[in-house]
Rosetta silent file (secondary structure, phi, psi, omega in degrees, C-alpha in Angstrom):
SEQUENCE: MGLMQEFKEFAVKGNVVDLAVGVIIGGAFGKIVSSLVDDVIMPPIGLALGGVNFKELALTLKAASVDGKVPAVMLKYGAFIQTVFDFAILAFVIFIMVKAINNLKKKEAAAPPPAPPEPSAQEKLLMEIRDALKK
SCORE:     score description
SCORE:     0.000 S_00000001
   1 L     0.000  132.093 -176.421  -11.218   -9.428   29.548 S_00000001
   2 L   -74.973  160.993 -179.530  -11.718  -10.619   26.015 S_00000001
   3 H   -60.999  -41.142 -179.858   -9.398   -9.905   23.134 S_00000001
   4 H   -65.407  -39.043  178.753  -12.026   -7.832   21.335 S_00000001
   5 H   -63.545  -43.117  178.584  -12.624   -5.717   24.453 S_00000001
   6 H   -62.771  -43.038  179.254   -8.876   -5.055   24.791 S_00000001
   7 H   -62.674  -41.915 -179.337   -8.645   -4.126   21.110 S_00000001
   8 H   -61.621  -44.331  178.463  -11.643   -1.815   21.431 S_00000001
   9 H   -63.535  -40.494  179.052  -10.058   -0.006   24.400 S_00000001
  10 H   -65.071  -45.537 -173.756   -6.761    0.301   22.503 S_00000001
  11 H   -68.183  -29.322 -177.596   -8.363    1.560   19.287 S_00000001
  12 L   -99.090    4.828  174.854  -10.405    4.292   20.925 S_00000001
  13 L   -63.593  149.883 -177.881   -7.643    5.641   23.142 S_00000001
  14 H   -57.036  -40.059 -176.180   -6.838    9.256   22.395 S_00000001
  15 H   -63.426  -42.360 -178.100   -3.286    8.571   21.200 S_00000001
  16 H   -67.645  -44.469  179.531   -4.328    6.116   18.495 S_00000001
  17 H   -64.910  -44.566  178.086   -7.120    8.344   17.220 S_00000001
  18 H   -59.851  -41.752  178.601   -4.855   11.423   17.302 S_00000001
  19 H   -63.376  -43.109  179.733   -2.185    9.538   15.376 S_00000001
  20 H   -62.469  -43.976  178.291   -4.683    8.418   12.742 S_00000001
  21 H   -62.710  -41.915  179.167   -5.958   11.976   12.296 S_00000001
  22 H   -61.565  -41.730  179.899   -2.368   13.227   12.062 S_00000001
  23 H   -65.918  -43.296 -179.236   -1.469   10.698    9.376 S_00000001
  24 H   -64.568  -47.308  179.516   -4.561   11.533    7.297 S_00000001
  25 H   -66.581  -37.509  177.825   -4.018   15.289    7.552 S_00000001
  26 H   -62.082  -40.848  177.379   -0.296   14.831    6.913 S_00000001
  27 H   -63.229  -42.862  178.710   -1.026   12.926    3.701 S_00000001
  28 H   -66.808  -39.858  179.361   -3.376   15.649    2.503 S_00000001
  29 H   -65.625  -36.495  176.541   -0.873   18.346    3.476 S_00000001
  30 H   -60.962  -38.754  177.644    1.837   16.481    1.547 S_00000001
  31 H   -65.964  -38.752  178.081   -0.326   16.644   -1.573 S_00000001
  32 H   -62.884  -45.278  179.650   -0.773   20.386   -1.100 S_00000001
  33 H   -64.780  -40.813  177.840    2.985   20.887   -0.799 S_00000001
  34 H   -60.981  -42.472  178.068    3.625   18.704   -3.860 S_00000001
  35 H   -64.823  -41.178  177.758    1.159   20.767   -5.858 S_00000001
  36 H   -58.306  -46.593 -179.072    2.776   23.977   -4.615 S_00000001
  37 H   -68.456  -50.152 -175.482    6.194   22.768   -5.750 S_00000001
  38 H   -65.829  -42.687 -168.636    5.037   21.165   -9.040 S_00000001
  39 H  -101.680  -20.164 -175.074    2.569   23.821  -10.149 S_00000001
  40 H  -116.266  -44.915 -173.261    3.740   27.087   -8.569 S_00000001
  41 H   -86.714  -47.866 -173.547    7.442   27.022   -7.682 S_00000001
  42 H   -69.494  -37.051  178.819    9.124   24.826  -10.298 S_00000001
  43 H   -57.979  -45.928  176.905    7.619   26.371  -13.490 S_00000001
  44 H   -64.508  -36.451  177.504    9.113   29.838  -12.828 S_00000001
  45 H   -64.515  -44.091  177.257   12.447   28.266  -11.874 S_00000001
  46 H   -62.065  -39.761  178.658   12.381   26.190  -15.060 S_00000001
  47 H   -64.560  -42.395  178.902   11.470   29.282  -17.076 S_00000001
  48 H   -64.403  -27.049  179.417   14.329   31.236  -15.512 S_00000001
  49 L   -93.507   18.084  175.359   16.682   28.415  -16.510 S_00000001
  50 L    93.734   33.960  176.207   15.602   28.571  -20.152 S_00000001
  51 L    77.731   27.475 -178.881   12.301   26.695  -20.180 S_00000001
  52 L   -78.582  131.629  171.921   13.555   23.574  -18.421 S_00000001
  53 L   -99.853  111.286 -173.905   10.890   21.137  -17.187 S_00000001
  54 H   -61.121  -31.977 -179.271   12.498   19.442  -14.202 S_00000001
  55 H   -63.157  -28.063 -176.889   10.300   16.352  -14.475 S_00000001
  56 H   -90.642   -6.524  179.462   11.756   15.624  -17.911 S_00000001
  57 L   -69.454  122.583 -178.965   15.418   15.962  -16.899 S_00000001
  58 L  -158.905  158.836  176.377   16.991   12.525  -17.197 S_00000001
  59 E  -115.877  122.780 -178.449   20.121   10.760  -18.288 S_00000001
  60 E   -81.529  116.545  179.088   19.619    7.809  -20.638 S_00000001
  61 E   -86.423  -35.073  178.239   21.752    4.901  -19.445 S_00000001
  62 E  -147.948  126.474 -177.946   20.524    2.465  -22.092 S_00000001
  63 L   -68.880  156.786  177.277   18.387    3.338  -25.092 S_00000001
  64 L   -68.552  155.800  178.216   15.098    1.593  -25.750 S_00000001
  65 L   -67.839  158.025 -177.016   15.089   -1.305  -28.189 S_00000001
  66 L   -61.568  -38.791 -179.085   14.283   -0.526  -31.807 S_00000001
  67 L   -81.154   -6.788  176.084   10.997   -2.435  -31.680 S_00000001
  68 L    81.953    5.365 -179.626   10.026   -0.653  -28.426 S_00000001
  69 L   -75.866  -30.087  178.786    9.547   -3.860  -26.402 S_00000001
  70 L  -108.098  116.549 -177.917   12.385   -3.008  -24.016 S_00000001
  71 L   -71.762  161.738  178.197   12.028    0.476  -22.496 S_00000001
  72 L   -69.589  150.208  174.939   14.972    2.793  -22.042 S_00000001
  73 E   -97.273  117.069 -172.967   16.851    2.752  -18.759 S_00000001
  74 E  -120.486  143.296  171.234   16.752    6.308  -17.436 S_00000001
  75 E  -103.164  101.233 -171.570   18.332    8.096  -14.494 S_00000001
  76 L   -90.414   77.250 -178.345   15.592   10.641  -13.706 S_00000001
  77 H   -73.966  -21.646  177.119   17.490   13.236  -11.716 S_00000001
  78 H   -66.049  -42.406  177.023   14.900   15.937  -12.484 S_00000001
  79 H   -63.794  -34.696  177.890   12.221   14.051  -10.558 S_00000001
  80 H   -65.675  -43.535  178.243   14.712   13.723   -7.715 S_00000001
  81 H   -59.694  -42.267  179.268   15.317   17.504   -7.699 S_00000001
  82 H   -61.025  -43.560 -179.976   11.538   18.020   -7.586 S_00000001
  83 H   -66.262  -36.517  176.799   11.230   15.641   -4.619 S_00000001
  84 H   -63.815  -41.299  176.384   14.049   17.437   -2.785 S_00000001
  85 H   -62.696  -43.231  176.798   12.172   20.730   -3.220 S_00000001
  86 H   -54.474  -50.504 -177.580    8.997   19.039   -1.893 S_00000001
  87 H   -62.573  -46.083 -177.354   10.854   17.811    1.163 S_00000001
  88 H   -60.916  -43.593 -179.603   12.610   21.120    1.841 S_00000001
  89 H   -67.969  -44.476  179.179    9.367   23.101    1.701 S_00000001
  90 H   -61.586  -44.562  179.499    7.459   20.565    3.798 S_00000001
  91 H   -63.191  -39.604  179.477   10.247   20.436    6.395 S_00000001
  92 H   -65.833  -43.197  179.399   10.369   24.238    6.545 S_00000001
  93 H   -63.580  -43.133  178.190    6.611   24.557    7.016 S_00000001
  94 H   -63.912  -39.949  177.297    6.637   21.927    9.776 S_00000001
  95 H   -58.785  -46.092 -179.842    9.591   23.721   11.411 S_00000001
  96 H   -63.069  -41.795 -179.854    7.636   27.001   11.413 S_00000001
  97 H   -64.595  -44.677 -179.632    4.547   25.269   12.851 S_00000001
  98 H   -64.984  -39.818  178.630    6.524   23.554   15.642 S_00000001
  99 H   -62.353  -42.806  178.587    8.305   26.815   16.433 S_00000001
 100 H   -63.684  -42.155  178.787    4.955   28.641   16.702 S_00000001
 101 H   -63.866  -42.868  178.873    3.544   25.920   18.977 S_00000001
 102 H   -63.560  -38.557  177.270    6.648   26.046   21.191 S_00000001
 103 H   -63.139  -41.191  177.499    6.339   29.853   21.452 S_00000001
 104 H   -62.915  -40.904  179.292    2.711   29.483   22.550 S_00000001
 105 H   -65.341  -38.294  178.539    3.718   26.903   25.162 S_00000001
 106 H   -64.783  -40.729  179.122    6.456   29.213   26.469 S_00000001
 107 H   -64.124  -40.143  178.381    3.975   32.079   26.784 S_00000001
 108 H   -64.780  -40.445 -178.602    1.556   29.825   28.684 S_00000001
 109 H   -70.020  -33.732 -178.096    4.334   28.660   31.009 S_00000001
 110 H   -78.786  -22.996 -179.066    5.557   32.226   31.620 S_00000001
 111 L   -66.912  137.085  179.371    2.096   33.597   32.376 S_00000001
 112 L   -66.066  147.120  179.683    1.433   33.832   36.104 S_00000001
 113 L   -64.874  148.381 -179.243   -1.091   31.341   37.402 S_00000001
 114 L   -64.599  145.291  179.729   -4.555   32.779   37.871 S_00000001
 115 L   -66.621  144.108  178.658   -5.349   34.032   41.359 S_00000001
 116 L   -62.358  147.308 -178.033   -7.537   31.723   43.397 S_00000001
 117 L   -67.401  150.217  177.226  -11.174   32.791   43.373 S_00000001
 118 L   -63.850  142.298  176.902  -12.507   34.806   46.287 S_00000001
 119 L   -64.504  145.699  179.548  -14.386   32.718   48.851 S_00000001
 120 L   -70.789  168.705 -179.935  -18.132   32.937   48.517 S_00000001
 121 H   -59.911  -38.081 -179.753  -20.262   34.662   51.180 S_00000001
 122 H   -66.202  -41.121  179.012  -21.247   31.266   52.545 S_00000001
 123 H   -65.488  -40.782  177.854  -17.608   30.200   52.842 S_00000001
 124 H   -60.243  -42.989  179.498  -16.697   33.471   54.600 S_00000001
 125 H   -62.931  -43.344  178.961  -19.522   32.915   57.085 S_00000001
 126 H   -64.412  -37.483  177.057  -18.371   29.354   57.747 S_00000001
 127 H   -64.661  -39.773  177.380  -14.797   30.578   58.320 S_00000001
 128 H   -62.815  -42.928  178.815  -16.061   33.170   60.815 S_00000001
 129 H   -63.563  -42.972  178.762  -18.028   30.489   62.663 S_00000001
 130 H   -60.151  -47.228 -179.108  -14.980   28.210   62.685 S_00000001
 131 H   -63.240  -38.339  178.883  -12.769   30.990   64.072 S_00000001
 132 H   -65.942  -37.388  179.603  -15.393   31.869   66.731 S_00000001
 133 H   -70.237  -32.577  178.061  -15.592   28.232   67.845 S_00000001
 134 H   -64.408  -35.758 -178.361  -11.815   28.035   68.137 S_00000001
 135 L   -73.324    0.000    0.000  -11.845   30.990   70.564 S_00000001
């Protein structure tokens, strides 16, 4: 089997495709959560704290040069706080989703298996013939 054939079989396996779809959707979902935190959650929190914009919170370790050629060295702890909120919300949403999926799986496992279907008329007739031949 050629190398290209092996690669083709690997690439189209369900696990690889599922993983790729998961990564793409996860990236898009991450952007949604970031927007939720940046645009919806943090502004009211900043307003409640006296109009603070968390993105601008920083500690200047070294000022910029007078001519502006050397930028200031900043410790941007506000951006870090924003990222922590992103992570916490994303982790919570994923936790809720996994919990819901696990509950569905438990319900499926607890449900009794479906009863076997009734034999058809033809099968019943064949069983009668079999039983008659045995006698």
